[in-house]
C-alpha positions as CSV (number, residue, x, y, z in Angstrom):
1,M,-25.9,108.1,22.9
2,K,-27.8,109.4,26.1
3,T,-27.1,113.1,24.5
4,V,-28.8,112.3,21.0
5,I,-31.9,110.8,22.9
6,T,-31.9,114.1,25.1
7,L,-31.6,116.2,22.0
8,I,-34.4,114.4,20.4
9,L,-36.9,114.4,23.6
10,C,-36.2,117.8,23.9
11,A,-36.9,118.8,20.3
12,G,-40.1,116.7,20.6
13,F,-41.3,118.1,23.8
14,F,-40.5,121.9,22.3
15,S,-42.4,121.0,18.9
16,C,-45.5,120.0,20.8
17,S,-45.4,123.0,23.3
18,V,-44.8,126.0,20.8
19,D,-48.1,128.3,20.7
20,R,-49.1,128.7,16.7
21,E,-51.1,131.6,15.6
22,L,-53.4,131.8,12.6
23,Q,-51.5,134.3,10.0
24,A,-54.7,135.1,8.1
25,D,-57.3,137.8,8.1
26,I,-61.1,137.4,7.6
27,V,-62.3,140.2,4.9
28,D,-65.9,140.7,3.2
29,V,-65.6,140.1,-0.7
30,Q,-68.2,140.3,-3.1
31,L,-68.7,138.4,-6.5
32,I,-68.2,140.8,-9.5
33,K,-67.7,138.4,-12.3
34,I,-68.4,134.5,-13.5
35,D,-66.4,133.2,-16.2
36,T,-66.6,129.4,-17.6
37,I,-62.9,128.1,-18.4
38,Q,-61.6,124.7,-19.6
39,R,-58.9,124.2,-16.9
40,Y,-58.4,120.7,-17.3
41,P,-58.6,118.7,-21.0
42,N,-61.8,117.4,-20.0
43,M,-63.1,119.5,-17.2
44,K,-64.9,122.8,-17.4
45,Q,-64.9,125.0,-14.2
46,K,-66.4,128.2,-13.0
47,L,-63.5,131.3,-12.6
48,L,-65.2,133.5,-9.8
49,T,-63.7,136.8,-9.2
50,W,-64.5,138.3,-5.9
51,R,-63.5,142.0,-4.7
52,S,-62.9,143.1,-1.0
53,N,-63.8,146.3,0.4
54,T,-60.3,147.6,-0.3
55,N,-60.7,146.8,-4.1
56,V,-58.3,143.9,-4.1
57,A,-59.5,141.2,-6.6
58,Y,-59.2,137.3,-5.6
59,V,-60.4,134.5,-7.9
60,T,-61.3,131.0,-7.0
61,Y,-62.3,127.9,-9.3
62,Q,-65.3,126.2,-8.6
63,P,-67.1,123.3,-10.4
64,M,-70.2,124.0,-12.8
65,S,-72.6,122.4,-10.5
66,S,-72.1,125.3,-7.9
67,G,-74.7,128.1,-7.8
68,F,-73.2,131.7,-7.3
69,T,-75.3,134.8,-8.6
70,I,-73.2,138.0,-9.3
71,G,-73.4,140.2,-6.1
72,S,-73.6,137.4,-3.6
73,K,-71.4,138.2,-0.6
74,M,-69.2,136.0,1.7
75,K,-66.2,135.9,4.2
76,M,-62.8,134.7,2.7
77,M,-59.7,134.0,4.5
78,V,-56.4,135.8,3.2
79,T,-53.1,135.8,4.3
80,K,-51.6,138.7,6.4
């Protein structure tokens, strides 16, 4: 019983003390295309296509009330 409790305490202390790093990069992207899609049966959304400096395209979904214009620039987090 003591060994089980000791193992649980060691695992708990180890999980709290491990350093965690963010595994993402922040890149600059520019909006190149806006489409309107019907993503759910009763809800329309905007499909935004973004392009980074390395010519990689990313897509995001936004509500119809969001106000983006073509050529808008922003920063986006992408996984490494």
